[in-house]
VEXDREN-519322 format. One record per residue (C-alpha): residue in three letters; x, z, y; residue number from 1. Coordinates in nm, 4 decimals, decimal comma, padded with zeros to 6 digits. Each point is the difference from the previous one (the first is absolute). Last residue first. Layout:
% VEXDREN-519322
NODE  rest         X         Z         Y   nr
NODE   ALA         X         Z         Y  NUM
...
//
This chain:
% VEXDREN-519322
NODE  rest         X         Z         Y   nr
NODE   LYS   00,0062  -00,0611  -03,5785  375
NODE   ARG  -00,3248   00,0988   00,1234  374
NODE   LEU  -00,0990   00,3863  -00,0103  373
NODE   ILE   00,0238   00,0254   00,3777  372
NODE   LEU  -00,2318  -00,2793   00,0450  371
NODE   VAL  -00,2902   00,1050  -00,2140  370
NODE   ILE   00,0004   00,3483   00,1528  369
NODE   LEU   00,0448  -00,1398   00,3415  368
NODE   HIS  -00,3357  -00,2139  -00,0426  367
NODE   LEU  -00,1989   00,3265  -00,0015  366
NODE   LEU   00,2036   00,1320   00,3063  365
NODE   THR  -00,1069  -00,3055   00,2066  364
NODE   ASP  -00,3583   00,0434  -00,1183  363
NODE   PHE  -00,0025   00,3539   00,1145  362
NODE   MET   00,1534  -00,0909   00,3183  361
NODE   VAL  -00,2353  -00,2536   00,0959  360
NODE   ILE  -00,2969   00,1927  -00,0724  359
NODE   LYS   00,1178   00,2995   00,1772  358
NODE   ALA   00,0904  -00,2253   00,2833  357
NODE   ASN  -00,3282  -00,1673   00,0503  356
NODE   ALA   00,0713  -00,3151   00,1745  355
NODE   ASN   00,0920   00,0107   00,3477  354
NODE   ARG   00,1718  -00,3402   00,0315  353
NODE   SER   00,3306   00,2083   00,0062  352
NODE   ILE  -00,0951   00,1493  -00,3203  351
NODE   ASP  -00,0424  -00,3293  -00,1624  350
NODE   ALA   00,3719  -00,1148   00,1266  349
NODE   ALA   00,1580   00,3289  -00,0932  348
NODE   ALA  -00,1369  -00,0157  -00,3499  347
NODE   GLU   00,1016  -00,3579  -00,0273  346
NODE   ASP   00,3631   00,0929   00,1085  345
NODE   PHE   00,0088   00,2768  -00,2511  344
NODE   LEU  -00,1077  -00,2480  -00,3026  343
NODE   ARG   00,2288  -00,2590   00,1263  342
NODE   MET   00,2920   00,2595  -00,0165  341
NODE   MET  -00,1100   00,0862  -00,3668  340
NODE   ASP  -00,0387  -00,3812  -00,1015  339
NODE   ASP   00,3303  -00,0777   00,1278  338
NODE   ALA   00,1698   00,2959  -00,1766  337
NODE   ASN  -00,1727  -00,0446  -00,3354  336
NODE   ALA   00,1649  -00,2143  -00,2572  335
NODE   ALA   00,3396  -00,0222   00,2026  334
NODE   ASN   00,0164   00,3728  -00,0184  333
NODE   ILE  -00,0932   00,3178   00,1586  332
NODE   PHE  -00,0148   00,2697  -00,2877  331
NODE   PRO   00,4072   00,0170  -00,0338  330
NODE   ALA  -00,0192   00,1337   00,3930  329
NODE   PHE  -00,1616   00,3316  -00,0929  328
NODE   ARG   00,2702   00,2036  -00,1404  327
NODE   SER   00,2735  -00,0852   00,2634  326
NODE   SER  -00,2684  -00,0613   00,2413  325
NODE   PHE  -00,1072   00,3434   00,0415  324
NODE   ARG   00,3539   00,0989   00,0860  323
NODE   ALA   00,0530  -00,3061   00,2482  322
NODE   GLU  -00,3381   00,1337   00,1693  321
NODE   ALA   00,1349   00,3081   00,0700  320
NODE   GLY   00,3321  -00,1179   00,1332  319
NODE   THR  -00,1813  -00,2424   00,1975  318
NODE   LEU  -00,0482  -00,3635  -00,1027  317
NODE   ARG   00,1308  -00,3507   00,1343  316
NODE   VAL   00,1291  -00,1658  -00,3277  315
NODE   LEU   00,2387  -00,2965   00,0468  314
NODE   ASP   00,3182   00,2055  -00,1599  313
NODE   GLN  -00,2439   00,0968  -00,2782  312
NODE   ARG  -00,0070  -00,3662  -00,1113  311
NODE   GLY  -00,0575   00,0818  -00,3784  310
NODE   LEU  -00,3003  -00,1947  -00,0348  309
NODE   ASN  -00,2037   00,3348  -00,0333  308
NODE   TYR   00,1102   00,0978   00,3486  307
NODE   ILE  -00,1186  -00,3295   00,1376  306
NODE   PHE  -00,3344   00,0470  -00,1700  305
NODE   ASN   00,0032   00,3804   00,1186  304
NODE   GLU   00,0412  -00,1224   00,3761  303
NODE   ARG  -00,3151  -00,2485  -00,0434  302
NODE   VAL  -00,2121   00,2511  -00,1322  301
NODE   MET   00,1001   00,2569   00,2436  300
NODE   ARG  -00,0570  -00,2237   00,2774  299
NODE   ALA  -00,3605  -00,0993  -00,1436  298
NODE   CYS  -00,0849   00,3903  -00,0297  297
NODE   TYR   00,1348   00,0556   00,3847  296
NODE   ALA  -00,2537  -00,2971   00,1228  295
NODE   LEU  -00,2456   00,1580  -00,1932  294
NODE   PHE   00,0715   00,3581   00,1888  293
NODE   ARG   00,0246  -00,1796   00,3266  292
NODE   LEU  -00,3572  -00,1713  -00,0672  291
NODE   SER  -00,1419   00,3756  -00,1137  290
NODE   LYS   00,1151   00,1323   00,3563  289
NODE   GLU  -00,1788  -00,2947   00,1938  288
NODE   ARG  -00,3276   00,0229  -00,1982  287
NODE   GLY  -00,0393   00,3715  -00,0488  286
NODE   MET   00,1948   00,2457  -00,2149  285
NODE   ALA  -00,3118   00,0923  -00,1954  284
NODE   ALA   00,0242  -00,3464  -00,1833  283
NODE   VAL   00,3454   00,0911  -00,1185  282
NODE   THR  -00,1089   00,3350  -00,1332  281
NODE   ASP  -00,3304  -00,1617  -00,1546  280
NODE   GLY   00,2437  -00,2389  -00,1817  279
NODE   ASN   00,2083   00,2898  -00,1224  278
NODE   ASP  -00,3046   00,1685  -00,1358  277
NODE   ARG  -00,1018  -00,3246  -00,1807  276
NODE   LEU   00,3472   00,0086  -00,1530  275
NODE   ALA  -00,0320   00,3443  -00,1403  274
NODE   LYS  -00,3291  -00,1040  -00,1824  273
NODE   VAL   00,1436  -00,2897  -00,1352  272
NODE   ASP   00,3075   00,1489  -00,1260  271
NODE   ARG   00,1689  -00,2915  -00,1784  270
NODE   MET   00,3238   00,1759  -00,0500  269
NODE   TYR   00,2014  -00,2714   00,1619  268
NODE   ALA  -00,2789  -00,0291   00,2786  267
NODE   LYS   00,0406   00,3917   00,0305  266
NODE   ARG   00,3754  -00,0324   00,0663  265
NODE   MET  -00,0178  -00,2756   00,2329  264
NODE   ILE  -00,2716   00,1784   00,2103  263
NODE   ASP   00,2191   00,3124   00,0005  262
NODE   GLN   00,2745  -00,1822   00,1351  261
NODE   PHE  -00,1559  -00,1786   00,2544  260
NODE   LEU  -00,1697   00,3282   00,1304  259
NODE   GLU   00,3405   00,1726   00,0421  258
NODE   MET   00,1469  -00,2839   00,1688  257
NODE   PHE  -00,2886  -00,0496   00,2364  256
NODE   GLU  -00,0110   00,3775   00,0703  255
NODE   ASP   00,3675   00,0146   00,0793  254
NODE   PHE  -00,0564  -00,3087   00,2479  253
NODE   GLU  -00,2850   00,1739   00,1539  252
NODE   GLY   00,1961   00,2984   00,0689  251
NODE   ALA   00,2693  -00,1900   00,2013  250
NODE   THR  -00,2439  -00,1849   00,1762  249
NODE   GLU   00,1515  -00,0153   00,3541  248
NODE   VAL   00,3680  -00,0508  -00,1655  247
NODE   ALA  -00,1530  -00,2687  -00,2138  246
NODE   ASP  -00,1444  -00,1776   00,2924  245
NODE   LEU   00,3267  -00,0194   00,1500  244
NODE   ALA   00,1590  -00,1622  -00,3102  243
NODE   THR  -00,3034  -00,2207  -00,0391  242
NODE   CYS   00,0069  -00,1028   00,3785  241
NODE   ALA   00,3753  -00,0649  -00,0450  240
NODE   ASN  -00,0319  -00,2622  -00,2563  239
NODE   GLY   00,3317  -00,0953  -00,1772  238
NODE   ASP  -00,1114   00,0847  -00,3446  237
NODE   SER  -00,1359   00,3507   00,0681  236
NODE   ILE   00,1137   00,1521  -00,3042  235
NODE   TYR   00,3753   00,0155   00,1099  234
NODE   ALA  -00,0877   00,1004   00,3621  233
NODE   LEU  -00,1814   00,3011  -00,1269  232
NODE   GLN   00,3003   00,0892  -00,2116  231
NODE   VAL   00,2530  -00,0412   00,2507  230
NODE   ALA  -00,2375   00,2044   00,2559  229
NODE   ALA   00,0038   00,2828  -00,2478  228
NODE   GLN   00,3716   00,0228   00,0223  227
NODE   PRO   00,0013  -00,0228   00,3756  226
NODE   ASP  -00,2438   00,2824   00,0416  225
NODE   VAL  -00,2944  -00,1701   00,2057  224
NODE   GLY   00,0187   00,0828   00,3886  223
NODE   ARG  -00,2761  -00,2342   00,0445  222
NODE   THR   00,1309  -00,2679   00,2437  221
NODE   ASP   00,3608   00,0233  -00,0638  220
NODE   VAL   00,0157   00,0981  -00,3616  219
NODE   LEU  -00,2701  -00,2557  -00,1093  218
NODE   ILE   00,1463  -00,2854   00,2130  217
NODE   ALA   00,3599   00,0658  -00,1534  216
NODE   ALA  -00,1694  -00,0262  -00,3565  215
NODE   ILE  -00,1655  -00,3303   00,0848  214
NODE   GLU   00,3350  -00,1265   00,1408  213
NODE   ASP   00,1751   00,1083  -00,3223  212
NODE   ASP  -00,2676  -00,1515  -00,2251  211
NODE   SER   00,0558  -00,3372   00,1778  210
NODE   LEU  -00,2682  -00,1301   00,2294  209
NODE   ARG  -00,1993  -00,3227  -00,1258  208
NODE   THR   00,0307  -00,3268   00,1599  207
NODE   VAL  -00,1134  -00,1175   00,3380  206
NODE   ALA  -00,0094  -00,3900  -00,0087  205
NODE   VAL  -00,0155  -00,1627   00,3073  204
NODE   ARG  -00,2414  -00,2890   00,0359  203
NODE   GLN  -00,0327  -00,2781   00,2809  202
NODE   LEU  -00,3883  -00,0243  -00,0137  201
NODE   ARG  -00,1707  -00,3416   00,0020  200
NODE   SER  -00,0344  -00,0561  -00,3719  199
NODE   LEU  -00,1430   00,3495  -00,0361  198
NODE   ILE  -00,3107  -00,1085   00,2195  197
NODE   THR  -00,0684  -00,3173  -00,1991  196
NODE   PRO   00,0380   00,2153  -00,3040  195
NODE   LEU  -00,2404   00,2689   00,0798  194
NODE   ILE   00,1689   00,3220  -00,0628  193
NODE   SER  -00,0145   00,1422  -00,3493  192
NODE   ALA   00,3259  -00,1158  -00,1040  191
NODE   PRO   00,1398   00,1945   00,2971  190
NODE   ASP  -00,0917   00,3220  -00,1805  189
NODE   ASN   00,1360   00,3123   00,1792  188
NODE   SER   00,0005  -00,1776   00,3567  187
NODE   VAL   00,0953   00,0596   00,3739  186
NODE   PHE  -00,0886  -00,2810   00,2223  185
NODE   ILE   00,1934  -00,0231   00,3219  184
NODE   PHE  -00,1517  -00,2324   00,2560  183
NODE   LYS   00,2116  -00,0717   00,3294  182
NODE   THR  -00,2087  -00,1139   00,3199  181
NODE   ASP   00,0985  -00,1245   00,3349  180
NODE   ASP   00,0142  -00,3502  -00,1097  179
NODE   PHE  -00,3262   00,0240  -00,1518  178
NODE   PRO   00,0038  -00,1791  -00,3362  177
NODE   GLU  -00,2418  -00,3104  -00,1076  176
NODE   GLU   00,0477   00,0308  -00,3896  175
NODE   ILE   00,0096   00,3528   00,0114  174
NODE   ILE  -00,3360   00,0262   00,1999  173
NODE   LYS  -00,1385  -00,2532  -00,2241  172
NODE   LEU   00,0662   00,1900  -00,3202  171
NODE   LEU  -00,1390   00,3201   00,1524  170
NODE   LYS  -00,3425  -00,1885  -00,0041  169
NODE   ASN   00,0458  -00,0759  -00,3633  168
NODE   ALA   00,1162   00,3434  -00,0768  167
NODE   ALA  -00,3109   00,1423   00,1525  166
NODE   GLU  -00,2401  -00,2255  -00,1790  165
NODE   GLY   00,1482   00,0918  -00,3311  164
NODE   GLN   00,0544   00,3644   00,0261  163
NODE   LEU   00,3593   00,1412   00,0942  162
NODE   LYS   00,0896   00,2736  -00,2270  161
NODE   GLU   00,3296  -00,2101  -00,1066  160
NODE   PRO   00,1068   00,0433   00,3762  159
NODE   LEU   00,1120   00,3675  -00,0979  158
NODE   TRP   00,0841   00,1158   00,3545  157
NODE   VAL  -00,0258  -00,2651   00,2724  156
NODE   VAL   00,2503   00,0977   00,2763  155
NODE   MET  -00,0625  -00,1706   00,3354  154
NODE   VAL   00,2647  -00,0103   00,2478  153
NODE   LYS  -00,0114  -00,0991   00,3751  152
NODE   TYR   00,3017  -00,1993   00,1080  151
NODE   ARG   00,1750   00,0431   00,3262  150
NODE   ALA  -00,0819   00,3462   00,0504  149
NODE   SER  -00,1752   00,1675   00,2901  148
NODE   PHE  -00,3710  -00,0192  -00,0199  147
NODE   ASN  -00,0339  -00,3575  -00,1700  146
NODE   SER  -00,2939  -00,1632   00,1389  145
NODE   ILE  -00,3113   00,0021  -00,2094  144
NODE   ASN  -00,0953  -00,3083  -00,1999  143
NODE   LEU   00,1791   00,1297  -00,3268  142
NODE   LYS  -00,2220   00,3227   00,0146  141
NODE   ARG  -00,3318  -00,1888   00,0078  140
NODE   LEU   00,1434  -00,2505  -00,2671  139
NODE   ILE   00,0564   00,2967  -00,2206  138
NODE   GLU  -00,3585   00,1522   00,0595  137
NODE   ALA  -00,1459  -00,3404  -00,0940  136
NODE   SER   00,2058   00,0140  -00,3146  135
NODE   GLU  -00,1000   00,3303  -00,0969  134
NODE   GLU  -00,3613  -00,0718   00,0110  133
NODE   VAL   00,0658  -00,1957  -00,3156  132
NODE   TYR   00,0855   00,2891  -00,2006  131
NODE   ILE   00,3365   00,1706  -00,1147  130
NODE   GLY  -00,0938   00,2084  -00,3072  129
NODE   PRO  -00,0718   00,3533  -00,1334  128
NODE   ARG  -00,1624   00,0450  -00,3282  127
NODE   SER  -00,2845   00,2486   00,0014  126
NODE   ASN  -00,0604   00,2418  -00,2634  125
NODE   GLY   00,1339   00,2891   00,1973  124
NODE   ALA   00,1950  -00,1536   00,3138  123
NODE   ASP   00,0589   00,3527   00,1480  122
NODE   ILE   00,1965  -00,1740   00,2718  121
NODE   ILE   00,2966   00,2583  -00,0438  120
NODE   ASP  -00,0459  -00,0229  -00,3907  119
NODE   LEU  -00,0011  -00,3716  -00,0165  118
NODE   TRP   00,3364  -00,0018   00,2390  117
NODE   ARG   00,1744   00,2520  -00,2274  116
NODE   GLN  -00,1021  -00,2220  -00,3268  115
NODE   TRP   00,1615  -00,3012   00,1975  114
NODE   SER   00,3248   00,2245   00,0458  113
NODE   ALA   00,1534   00,1826   00,2847  112
NODE   TYR   00,3969  -00,0882  -00,0213  111
NODE   ASN   00,1460   00,0266   00,3371  110
NODE   GLY  -00,2324   00,3222   00,0786  109
NODE   CYS  -00,3050   00,1631   00,0206  108
NODE   SER  -00,0253  -00,0754   00,3659  107
NODE   LEU  -00,0966  -00,3428  -00,0873  106
NODE   PHE  -00,2992   00,0789  -00,1592  105
NODE   ASN  -00,1293   00,2234   00,2670  104
NODE   ARG   00,0745  -00,2693   00,2663  103
NODE   TRP  -00,2277  -00,2244  -00,2342  102
NODE   ALA  -00,2730   00,2481  -00,0388  101
NODE   ASP  -00,0129   00,0114   00,3795  100
NODE   ALA   00,0109  -00,3984   00,0419   99
NODE   MET  -00,3141  -00,0303  -00,2175   98
NODE   ASP  -00,1903  -00,2265   00,2205   97
NODE   THR   00,3360  -00,1563   00,1001   96
NODE   SER   00,0152  -00,1513  -00,3500   95
NODE   VAL  -00,3305  -00,2212   00,0296   94
NODE   LEU  -00,3689   00,0713  -00,0965   93
NODE   GLN  -00,0443   00,3609  -00,0131   92
NODE   HIS  -00,3334   00,0754   00,2402   91
NODE   LYS  -00,0901   00,2849  -00,2510   90
NODE   GLN  -00,3316  -00,1603  -00,0735   89
NODE   LYS   00,1771  -00,3354  -00,0227   88
NODE   SER   00,2293   00,1056  -00,2543   87
NODE   LYS   00,3117  -00,1864  -00,1396   86
NODE   VAL   00,2484   00,2370  -00,1863   85
NODE   ILE   00,3240  -00,1071   00,1454   84
NODE   PRO   00,2967  -00,2093  -00,0763   83
NODE   TYR   00,2688  -00,0362   00,2609   82
NODE   VAL   00,0909  -00,1644   00,3367   81
NODE   PHE   00,2319   00,1562   00,2429   80
NODE   HIS   00,0981  -00,0668   00,3483   79
NODE   MET   00,3311   00,0280   00,2036   78
NODE   ASP   00,0057  -00,1154   00,3575   77
NODE   ALA  -00,1774   00,3052   00,1549   76
NODE   ASN   00,2194   00,2409  -00,1590   75
NODE   ASN  -00,1951   00,3427  -00,0794   74
NODE   LEU   00,1116   00,0714  -00,3438   73
NODE   SER   00,1593   00,3197   00,1381   72
NODE   ALA   00,3438  -00,0976  -00,1299   71
NODE   HIS  -00,0613  -00,3666   00,1036   70
NODE   GLN  -00,0991   00,1419   00,3774   69
NODE   VAL   00,3458   00,1987  -00,0094   68
NODE   CYS   00,1813  -00,3269  -00,1288   67
NODE   SER  -00,1544  -00,2168   00,3200   66
NODE   PRO   00,0686   00,2799   00,2280   65
NODE   CYS   00,3802   00,0033  -00,0915   64
NODE   ARG   00,1207   00,2996  -00,2358   63
NODE   GLY  -00,0218  -00,1386  -00,3416   62
NODE   CYS   00,3073  -00,2123   00,0662   61
NODE   SER  -00,1160  -00,2846  -00,2424   60
NODE   ASP   00,2636  -00,0893  -00,2547   59
NODE   GLY   00,2886  -00,2520  -00,0362   58
NODE   ASN   00,2611   00,2476   00,1593   57
NODE   VAL  -00,2160   00,0824   00,2823   56
NODE   PRO  -00,3155  -00,1808   00,1427   55
NODE   SER  -00,0749   00,0615   00,3624   54
NODE   VAL  -00,3594  -00,1445   00,0786   53
NODE   CYS  -00,1277   00,0228  -00,3381   52
NODE   HIS  -00,2918  -00,2187  -00,0727   51
NODE   MET   00,1865  -00,2233  -00,2750   50
NODE   TYR   00,1387   00,3164  -00,1503   49
NODE   GLN  -00,3462   00,1561   00,0162   48
NODE   ALA  -00,1630  -00,2698  -00,2048   47
NODE   LEU   00,2829  -00,0037  -00,2413   46
NODE   ALA  -00,0321   00,3774  -00,0666   45
NODE   ARG  -00,3646  -00,0229  -00,0613   44
NODE   ALA   00,0322  -00,2948  -00,2262   43
NODE   LEU   00,2565   00,2352  -00,1841   42
NODE   ALA  -00,2159   00,2830  -00,0154   41
NODE   LEU  -00,2887  -00,2295  -00,1521   40
NODE   LYS   00,2689  -00,1277  -00,2608   39
NODE   GLY   00,1278   00,3536  -00,1052   38
NODE   THR   00,0424  -00,0586  -00,3777   37
NODE   GLY  -00,2916   00,2000  -00,1333   36
NODE   GLU  -00,1938  -00,2940  -00,0839   35
NODE   PRO   00,1585  -00,3035  -00,1629   34
NODE   GLY   00,1364  -00,2985   00,2267   33
NODE   SER  -00,0795  -00,2115   00,2697   32
NODE   LEU   00,0985   00,0023   00,3772   31
NODE   LEU  -00,1508  -00,3273   00,1049   30
NODE   LEU   00,0767  -00,1667   00,3426   29
NODE   ALA  -00,2244  -00,2126   00,2178   28
NODE   HIS   00,1220  -00,1376   00,3398   27
NODE   PRO   00,3321   00,0216  -00,1211   26
NODE   VAL   00,2949   00,2235   00,1572   25
NODE   ARG   00,2527  -00,2428   00,1063   24
NODE   ASP   00,1200   00,1618   00,3231   23
NODE   SER   00,3494   00,0490  -00,0923   22
NODE   ASP  -00,0045   00,3827   00,0239   21
NODE   VAL  -00,3589  -00,0008  -00,1405   20
NODE   LEU   00,0722  -00,1951  -00,3274   19
NODE   THR   00,3193   00,2078  -00,0272   18
NODE   ARG  -00,1361   00,3307   00,0107   17
NODE   LEU  -00,2584  -00,1186  -00,2895   16
NODE   HIS   00,2713  -00,1222  -00,1889   15
NODE   GLU   00,2167   00,3275   00,0284   14
NODE   LYS  -00,3241   00,2056  -00,1044   13
NODE   VAL  -00,0474  -00,2008  -00,2742   12
NODE   ASN   00,3810   00,0683  -00,1282   11
NODE   ASN  -00,0227   00,3589   00,0857   10
NODE   HIS  -00,3119   00,0429  -00,2117    9
NODE   GLY   00,0756   00,3758  -00,0522    8
NODE   ALA  -00,2139   00,2866   00,1655    7
NODE   ILE  -00,1797  -00,0527   00,3233    6
NODE   ASP   00,0316   00,2205   00,3161    5
NODE   ALA   00,3404  -00,1979   00,0957    4
NODE   PHE  -00,2264  -00,3150   00,0352    3
NODE   ARG  -00,2096   00,1841   00,2564    2
NODE   MET  -00,3485   00,0771   00,0273    1
//
């Protein structure tokens, strides 16, 4: 992974290059920002630049033995830590036990999402984490002599998933750093990192991508029509993962839009039977797809509330959504918008905890009848 392979973030890239060129890379660096910005790709590019034998114009060469090893994820001085589904029966206790799945994940591109990782490892109802066994594994790796590079690099993806005991043990390692090791933490939610760890990290903020940058990614990596790419970039709100997922699930997006519109019409008409059928349709999608639909519903409520405030310049809707919202937005107001979004969020939380989806959805849509008529 080279800096040139990553869209945008020119200021961040320049800062990281300067740290390497001046030999001032901190022993514990944090790249933080929203999902879909390419933070993990930047961490990989930084590590490759640090290890490159013949850097060129502020980037790794991509041709030396070290760069070739990075490209194939076989560099002996590069290590990854990431959340896993712990299982003694499957001998899955530390990150390296799921190395094949991790290679698969990284092969998805620069913007593979948390949801993609959950799908690859078939997490199901489990909540992946970084467990205490990982701390011992990190120490074991740090005590191994470097293979060829001056520094070993340990990339910790999503340190907010560190379990309590693991976080405390990792804190001791950071407090007493190894001279030949650099940690790069990559976080979507730095506020959830153990405060004592967070305070010891040098933070580099990675901000959202521009709409133009995301549109270019869609055209270059997926061959999307430029006009369609601009529209998808617009509704993705700076998240390249969202935009790329929309390309891969274009039929799903249309399905969600049609179902959302039908639910809102039936709620306004107080058609309980039709809403029960709608709820059954959502439940039949399965857990992960139903969660995506509920997230879509919450987004549409939020966008229509902004639309109703007369700030169409801030609204992120497709053409078809905007046509519906021109008539629907007046029904989303200060009296019901918060409660409606909370309703969908609570339904998603219940379904994610394995509640009966049919019951959850029917209850949710019944409450919607009351909310949509509130003024």
